RODO-2510 file (C-alpha; in nm, 4 decimals, decimal comma):
residues 353
     n   res          X          Y          Z
     1     m     0,2430    -0,5063     1,0371
     2     a     0,0377    -0,7388     1,2505
     3     r     0,2131    -0,8650     1,5604
     4     g     0,3641    -1,2069     1,5107
     5     q     0,3118    -1,2001     1,1335
     6     d     0,5928    -1,3221     0,9098
     7     t     0,6605    -1,0152     0,6974
     8     s     0,9208    -1,1985     0,4909
     9     v     0,6469    -1,3969     0,3175
    10     r     0,4284    -1,1220     0,1773
    11     p     0,3999    -0,7777     0,3372
    12     e     0,0572    -0,6201     0,3492
    13     v     0,0156    -0,2810     0,1892
    14     d    -0,1071     0,0082     0,4059
    15     v    -0,0734    -0,1834     0,7335
    16     l     0,0686     0,0271     1,0164
    17     p     0,3644    -0,1426     1,1901
    18     g     0,2736    -0,2718     1,5335
    19     f    -0,1029    -0,2418     1,4840
    20     p    -0,3538    -0,5114     1,3855
    21     p    -0,4654    -0,5106     1,0196
    22     p    -0,8389    -0,4845     0,9408
    23     h    -0,8942    -0,8603     0,9076
    24     e    -0,7824    -0,9027     1,2702
    25     r    -0,9995    -0,6224     1,4061
    26     t    -1,3316    -0,7496     1,5408
    27     r    -1,4396    -0,4116     1,6806
    28     l    -1,5422    -0,1139     1,4711
    29     i    -1,5079     0,2431     1,5954
    30     g    -1,8145     0,4460     1,4948
    31     h    -2,0240     0,3975     1,1761
    32     e    -2,3194     0,2429     1,3583
    33     a    -2,5696     0,3654     1,0974
    34     t    -2,3662     0,2260     0,8059
    35     e    -2,3253    -0,1066     0,9840
    36     q    -2,7008    -0,1201     1,0434
    37     a    -2,7647    -0,0475     0,6747
    38     l    -2,5517    -0,3473     0,5740
    39     l    -2,7237    -0,5712     0,8279
    40     d    -3,0691    -0,4625     0,7097
    41     a    -2,9695    -0,5211     0,3477
    42     y    -2,8372    -0,8697     0,4257
    43     r    -3,1633    -0,9875     0,5768
    44     s    -3,3840    -0,8155     0,3181
    45     v    -3,5558    -0,9999     0,0340
    46     r    -3,3309    -0,8477    -0,2325
    47     l    -2,9608    -0,8206    -0,1522
    48     h    -2,7416    -0,6328    -0,3976
    49     h    -2,4291    -0,8251    -0,4964
    50     a    -2,1862    -0,5287    -0,5007
    51     w    -2,1293    -0,2422    -0,2585
    52     i    -1,9018     0,0609    -0,2659
    53     l    -1,7864     0,1587     0,0817
    54     g    -1,6645     0,5150     0,0385
    55     g    -1,4961     0,7731     0,2547
    56     p    -1,1552     0,9193     0,3433
    57     k    -0,8632     0,6885     0,4050
    58     g    -0,8217     0,5494     0,7537
    59     i    -1,1771     0,5850     0,8859
    60     g    -1,2567     0,2113     0,9050
    61     k    -1,3792     0,1041     0,5601
    62     a    -1,1675    -0,2130     0,5501
    63     t    -1,2503    -0,2967     0,9121
    64     l    -1,6221    -0,2673     0,8299
    65     a    -1,5791    -0,4755     0,5147
    66     f    -1,4168    -0,7604     0,7067
    67     r    -1,6730    -0,7240     0,9848
    68     f    -1,9532    -0,7687     0,7300
    69     a    -1,7710    -1,0549     0,5567
    70     r    -1,7109    -1,2289     0,8885
    71     f    -2,0812    -1,2016     0,9736
    72     v    -2,2003    -1,3271     0,6339
    73     i    -1,9688    -1,6286     0,6306
    74     s    -2,0687    -1,7089     0,9894
    75     h    -2,4409    -1,6724     0,9125
    76     p    -2,4964    -1,8037     0,5569
    77     d    -2,8762    -1,8218     0,5982
    78     r    -2,9949    -1,4632     0,5500
    79     f    -3,3395    -1,5460     0,6848
    80     g    -3,2317    -1,7556     0,9817
    81     a    -3,3218    -1,6788     1,3409
    82     d    -2,9681    -1,5635     1,4312
    83     v    -2,9642    -1,3042     1,1537
    84     a    -3,3146    -1,1842     1,2396
    85     a    -3,2150    -1,1375     1,6035
    86     a    -2,8775    -0,9720     1,5326
    87     r    -2,8407    -0,6135     1,6507
    88     d    -2,5103    -0,5546     1,4721
    89     l    -2,2483    -0,7397     1,2643
    90     s    -2,0425    -0,8631     1,5563
    91     v    -1,9108    -1,2199     1,5653
    92     p    -1,7487    -1,3692     1,8796
    93     e    -1,3693    -1,3721     1,8650
    94     d    -1,3660    -1,7462     1,9362
    95     h    -1,5942    -1,8242     1,6398
    96     p    -1,4118    -2,0468     1,3833
    97     v    -1,4527    -1,7871     1,1065
    98     a    -1,3151    -1,5108     1,3293
    99     r    -1,0197    -1,7293     1,4279
   100     q    -0,9445    -1,8144     1,0627
   101     l    -0,9490    -1,4494     0,9615
   102     a    -0,7319    -1,3499     1,2553
   103     a    -0,4848    -1,6199     1,1560
   104     g    -0,4451    -1,4746     0,8072
   105     g    -0,7518    -1,5390     0,5942
   106     h    -1,0562    -1,7473     0,5083
   107     p    -1,0946    -1,9595     0,1923
   108     n    -1,4250    -1,7893     0,1081
   109     i    -1,2915    -1,4339     0,1402
   110     l    -1,0647    -1,2873    -0,1289
   111     h    -0,8808    -0,9686    -0,0353
   112     l    -0,7465    -0,7837    -0,3415
   113     r    -0,4910    -0,5050    -0,2916
   114     r    -0,1654    -0,3746    -0,4328
   115     p     0,0809    -0,6658    -0,4219
   116     w     0,4395    -0,6747    -0,3056
   117     d     0,7006    -0,6765    -0,5820
   118     d     0,9848    -0,9111    -0,4856
   119     k     1,2166    -0,7663    -0,7516
   120     s     1,1875    -0,4019    -0,6531
   121     k     1,1270    -0,4804    -0,2843
   122     r     0,8323    -0,2436    -0,2678
   123     f     0,4594    -0,2472    -0,3287
   124     k     0,3370    -0,2019    -0,6829
   125     s     0,2003     0,1413    -0,7620
   126     d    -0,1390     0,0094    -0,8721
   127     l    -0,3706    -0,2877    -0,8340
   128     p    -0,2848    -0,4837    -1,1519
   129     v    -0,5194    -0,6837    -1,3694
   130     d    -0,3561    -1,0114    -1,2607
   131     e    -0,4891    -0,9525    -0,9107
   132     i    -0,8445    -0,9011    -1,0384
   133     r    -0,8132    -1,2193    -1,2454
   134     r    -0,7661    -1,4139    -0,9227
   135     t    -1,1441    -1,3933    -0,8972
   136     v    -1,1695    -1,6489    -1,1806
   137     s    -1,0208    -1,9313    -0,9736
   138     f    -1,1749    -1,7977    -0,6520
   139     f    -1,5308    -1,8111    -0,7837
   140     g    -1,4615    -2,1166    -0,9973
   141     t    -1,3866    -2,3555    -0,7111
   142     t    -1,6579    -2,5849    -0,5798
   143     a    -1,8369    -2,4775    -0,2650
   144     s    -2,1381    -2,5967    -0,0708
   145     a    -2,4777    -2,4731    -0,1856
   146     k    -2,5153    -2,2481     0,1200
   147     a    -2,1663    -2,0976     0,1194
   148     w    -2,1043    -1,7332     0,0343
   149     r    -1,7950    -1,6006    -0,1388
   150     i    -1,6881    -1,2449    -0,0708
   151     c    -1,4367    -1,0353    -0,2650
   152     i    -1,2963    -0,7231    -0,0983
   153     v    -1,1305    -0,4747    -0,3373
   154     d    -0,8992    -0,2616    -0,1255
   155     a    -0,8929    -0,0035    -0,2670
   156     a    -1,0573     0,0570    -0,6037
   157     d    -0,8681     0,3875    -0,6277
   158     d    -0,5568     0,1787    -0,7057
   159     l    -0,7099     0,0144    -1,0147
   160     n    -0,5556     0,0911    -1,3518
   161     i    -0,7583     0,0923    -1,6751
   162     s    -0,7121    -0,2798    -1,7431
   163     s    -0,7883    -0,3933    -1,3893
   164     a    -1,0902    -0,1594    -1,3665
   165     n    -1,2330    -0,3090    -1,6847
   166     a    -1,1672    -0,6612    -1,5557
   167     l    -1,3536    -0,5802    -1,2341
   168     l    -1,6384    -0,4290    -1,4329
   169     k    -1,6751    -0,7469    -1,6362
   170     i    -1,7214    -0,9685    -1,3326
   171     l    -1,9560    -0,7150    -1,1702
   172     e    -2,1708    -0,7363    -1,4824
   173     e    -2,1919    -1,1171    -1,4610
   174     p    -2,1692    -1,1984    -1,0890
   175     p    -2,1544    -1,5632    -0,9762
   176     e    -2,4174    -1,7130    -0,7487
   177     r    -2,4026    -1,6282    -0,3775
   178     c    -2,1222    -1,3767    -0,4087
   179     l    -2,0664    -1,0333    -0,2602
   180     f    -1,8279    -0,7602    -0,3713
   181     l    -1,7162    -0,4986    -0,1205
   182     v    -1,5388    -0,2261    -0,3163
   183     l    -1,3521     0,0201    -0,0955
   184     s    -1,2806     0,3677    -0,2277
   185     h    -1,1297     0,6822    -0,0779
   186     a    -1,2862     0,8897    -0,3600
   187     p    -1,5866     0,7028    -0,5074
   188     g    -1,6714     0,9865    -0,7425
   189     r    -1,3526     0,9170    -0,9384
   190     l    -1,4348     0,5529    -1,0103
   191     l    -1,5559     0,4496    -1,3535
   192     p    -1,9229     0,5467    -1,3891
   193     t    -1,9931     0,1948    -1,5132
   194     i    -1,8504     0,0468    -1,1922
   195     r    -2,0487     0,2909    -0,9793
   196     s    -2,3684     0,2066    -1,1677
   197     r    -2,3359    -0,1628    -1,0799
   198     c    -2,2828    -0,1097    -0,7089
   199     r    -2,4840     0,0240    -0,4209
   200     r    -2,2933     0,2997    -0,2467
   201     l    -2,2537     0,3534     0,1259
   202     d    -2,0418     0,6474     0,2380
   203     l    -1,8733     0,6380     0,5779
   204     a    -1,8448     0,9724     0,7548
   205     p    -1,5139     1,0866     0,9075
   206     l    -1,4843     0,9930     1,2730
   207     g    -1,5550     1,2497     1,5405
   208     s    -1,2886     1,3707     1,7833
   209     n    -1,4297     1,1552     2,0639
   210     e    -1,4220     0,8485     1,8389
   211     i    -1,0617     0,9240     1,7391
   212     a    -0,9682     0,9505     2,1057
   213     e    -1,1539     0,6249     2,1786
   214     g    -0,9663     0,4472     1,9001
   215     l    -0,6296     0,5764     2,0217
   216     r    -0,7005     0,4664     2,3766
   217     e    -0,7849     0,1190     2,2494
   218     l    -0,5023     0,0742     1,9990
   219     a    -0,2248     0,2895     2,1445
   220     a    -0,2974     0,3043     2,5153
   221     d     0,0749     0,3087     2,6031
   222     s     0,1373     0,6190     2,3902
   223     i    -0,1577     0,8426     2,4781
   224     p    -0,0293     1,2017     2,5191
   225     a    -0,1579     1,4772     2,7435
   226     d    -0,5130     1,5970     2,6845
   227     d    -0,4065     1,9080     2,4894
   228     d    -0,1925     1,7059     2,2484
   229     l    -0,4624     1,4400     2,2213
   230     r    -0,7157     1,7039     2,1204
   231     e    -0,4748     1,8493     1,8634
   232     i    -0,4037     1,5044     1,7187
   233     a    -0,7775     1,4323     1,6938
   234     q    -0,8339     1,7670     1,5231
   235     t    -0,5403     1,7301     1,2829
   236     a    -0,6412     1,3732     1,1957
   237     d    -0,9564     1,5185     1,0384
   238     g    -1,1675     1,2113     1,1088
   239     s    -0,9058     0,9476     1,0186
   240     l    -0,8012     0,7065     1,2922
   241     r    -0,5145     0,5900     1,0727
   242     a    -0,3851     0,9465     1,0443
   243     a    -0,4164     0,9909     1,4208
   244     i    -0,2110     0,6761     1,4816
   245     s     0,0573     0,7969     1,2391
   246     l     0,0646     1,1375     1,4088
   247     l     0,1025     0,9690     1,7455
   248     s     0,3549     0,7048     1,6359
   249     g     0,6161     0,9320     1,4800
   250     d     0,6848     1,3044     1,4793
   251     g     0,3466     1,3803     1,3279
   252     l     0,2424     1,6409     1,5823
   253     a     0,5667     1,8359     1,5385
   254     i     0,5332     1,8077     1,1591
   255     a     0,1753     1,9367     1,1760
   256     k     0,2656     2,2380     1,3905
   257     n     0,5751     2,3337     1,1887
   258     l     0,4143     2,2772     0,8494
   259     k     0,1135     2,4932     0,9314
   260     k     0,3365     2,7653     1,0746
   261     l     0,5651     2,7699     0,7704
   262     a     0,2809     2,7450     0,5186
   263     e     0,1043     3,0420     0,6791
   264     s     0,4191     3,2535     0,7048
   265     g     0,3674     3,4149     0,3647
   266     a     0,5857     3,4216     0,0566
   267     q     0,9160     3,4116     0,2467
   268     p     0,9217     3,1199     0,4920
   269     d     1,2325     3,0492     0,6967
   270     l     1,4350     2,8322     0,4574
   271     a     1,6382     2,6777     0,7389
   272     a     1,3144     2,5748     0,9097
   273     v     1,1800     2,4372     0,5797
   274     h     1,4918     2,2221     0,5368
   275     a     1,4658     2,1039     0,8980
   276     l     1,1031     2,0039     0,8402
   277     a     1,1952     1,8253     0,5163
   278     d     1,4698     1,6327     0,6987
   279     l     1,2174     1,5267     0,9645
   280     v     0,9626     1,4107     0,7066
   281     a     1,2227     1,2201     0,5047
   282     a     1,4091     1,0674     0,8009
   283     r     1,5245     0,7149     0,7229
   284     g     1,2937     0,4486     0,8598
   285     q     1,0242     0,7003     0,9628
   286     s     0,7375     0,5988     0,7348
   287     d     0,4915     0,7454     0,9863
   288     n     0,6426     1,0910     0,9298
   289     w     0,6055     1,0606     0,5535
   290     e     0,2437     0,9472     0,5851
   291     s     0,1682     1,2263     0,8327
   292     f     0,3125     1,4837     0,5918
   293     q     0,0857     1,3585     0,3124
   294     h    -0,2222     1,3767     0,5310
   295     i    -0,1422     1,7179     0,6795
   296     i    -0,0554     1,8806     0,3473
   297     r    -0,3820     1,7661     0,1887
   298     i    -0,5845     1,8864     0,4851
   299     w    -0,4053     2,2231     0,4878
   300     l    -0,4559     2,2779     0,1139
   301     h    -0,8223     2,1868     0,1398
   302     e    -0,8764     2,4257     0,4313
   303     r    -0,6805     2,7023     0,2579
   304     m    -0,8886     2,6724    -0,0606
   305     r    -1,2130     2,6744     0,1379
   306     r    -1,0985     2,9767     0,3390
   307     d    -0,9902     3,1705     0,0306
   308     l    -1,3235     3,1063    -0,1394
   309     g    -1,5044     3,2200     0,1731
   310     n    -1,2959     3,5396     0,1769
   311     g    -1,3921     3,6262    -0,1792
   312     v    -1,0695     3,5243    -0,3563
   313     r    -1,1586     3,5240    -0,7246
   314     s    -0,9651     3,2099    -0,8135
   315     v    -0,8068     2,9260    -0,6207
   316     y    -0,6723     2,7670    -0,9381
   317     p    -0,3056     2,8080    -0,8270
   318     l    -0,3850     2,6095    -0,5116
   319     v    -0,5746     2,3448    -0,7105
   320     e    -0,2719     2,3138    -0,9378
   321     l    -0,0467     2,2854    -0,6321
   322     w    -0,2777     2,0135    -0,4930
   323     d    -0,2463     1,8084    -0,8148
   324     r     0,1270     1,8694    -0,8462
   325     t     0,2000     1,7719    -0,4845
   326     n    -0,0114     1,4574    -0,4981
   327     q     0,1614     1,3499    -0,8182
   328     a     0,5027     1,4145    -0,6614
   329     i     0,4061     1,1987    -0,3627
   330     r     0,2903     0,9156    -0,5903
   331     d     0,6109     0,9367    -0,7956
   332     a     0,8276     0,9351    -0,4834
   333     d     0,6558     0,6203    -0,3581
   334     a     0,6514     0,4417    -0,6927
   335     l     1,0056     0,5308    -0,8025
   336     n     1,1750     0,5581    -0,4624
   337     l     1,2579     0,9253    -0,5173
   338     d     1,3912     1,1695    -0,2578
   339     r     1,1110     1,2517    -0,0155
   340     k     1,2901     1,5595     0,1124
   341     q     1,2738     1,7115    -0,2345
   342     v     0,8963     1,6641    -0,2378
   343     v     0,8688     1,8747     0,0791
   344     l     1,1033     2,1444    -0,0551
   345     d     0,9230     2,1556    -0,3904
   346     f     0,5928     2,2049    -0,2107
   347     f     0,7150     2,5173    -0,0316
   348     f     0,8838     2,6540    -0,3453
   349     a     0,5579     2,6021    -0,5387
   350     l     0,3544     2,7519    -0,2530
   351     r     0,5626     3,0704    -0,2726
   352     a     0,4773     3,0969    -0,6414
   353     a     0,1086     3,0254    -0,5788
***
């Protein structure tokens, strides 16, 4: 959670404790070409009203979205001299729009995400239709003729059927001077009708040097030795968020032990499996749980790719394990189930696969 933010009011989903959320970040690590594409589109004659920013979780999609929104609100005249001269989407930190966003939000920027449920004391498992309907009042309020309104959907992967259809409806009939920035970790899984109404920009995973740069900027006090830093950058697989989680908790130990146990064949050391599960499910260690999710998906992906390259006739058992594990993770988060059992079930299922 952002430093100094009152978390008792309304926690923000997917924000790493102790690190600034995307709306506070004025600097973007990497993605220069994608940023340039947005800038060129903004000052072109025809600007599309809806954009899908796609790519793996934690690579900077939300930071780029707020960077673009900050620039647009600060420079409402697309054909003005300042926009024509701009080399990127940067806005000075002392600009009024930047200060408003850093303080919590801007009246012309609507950030839609999974809300906090006061009754269950956890975040809802999806982005409900009531959140999408907030666009009605947002776009319905009076604004100056030059003002832009920007809606950031973070992330569209969390939409259910009703909320996806509600978003589609407003994308089909967009208000004047509005922009939609739709973030997605897997754009190919979005409704085809939503994809057809948006321009798509995919962000590439960050390189190892960019991961290291981001860690030095955001976690300078926790930077490990060069060997561990290289392993964290490699394990993060292009995600700065994953690298921060690996660095913040026991992520590096989880990565090493999980890979060792997963590669040990059909009979892994059960005592070591239980010890790993205890580490992942340790009370108050959300970083460990997030690191486990990231590492297990990366390992399964690499294992399937390796097996196909080695001529294995079918990787269906691993695909089934991928789906089963991801569903178990979602259920554990949504229903507050035992995280240790998710880890144990993965290794039991891996033995069968």
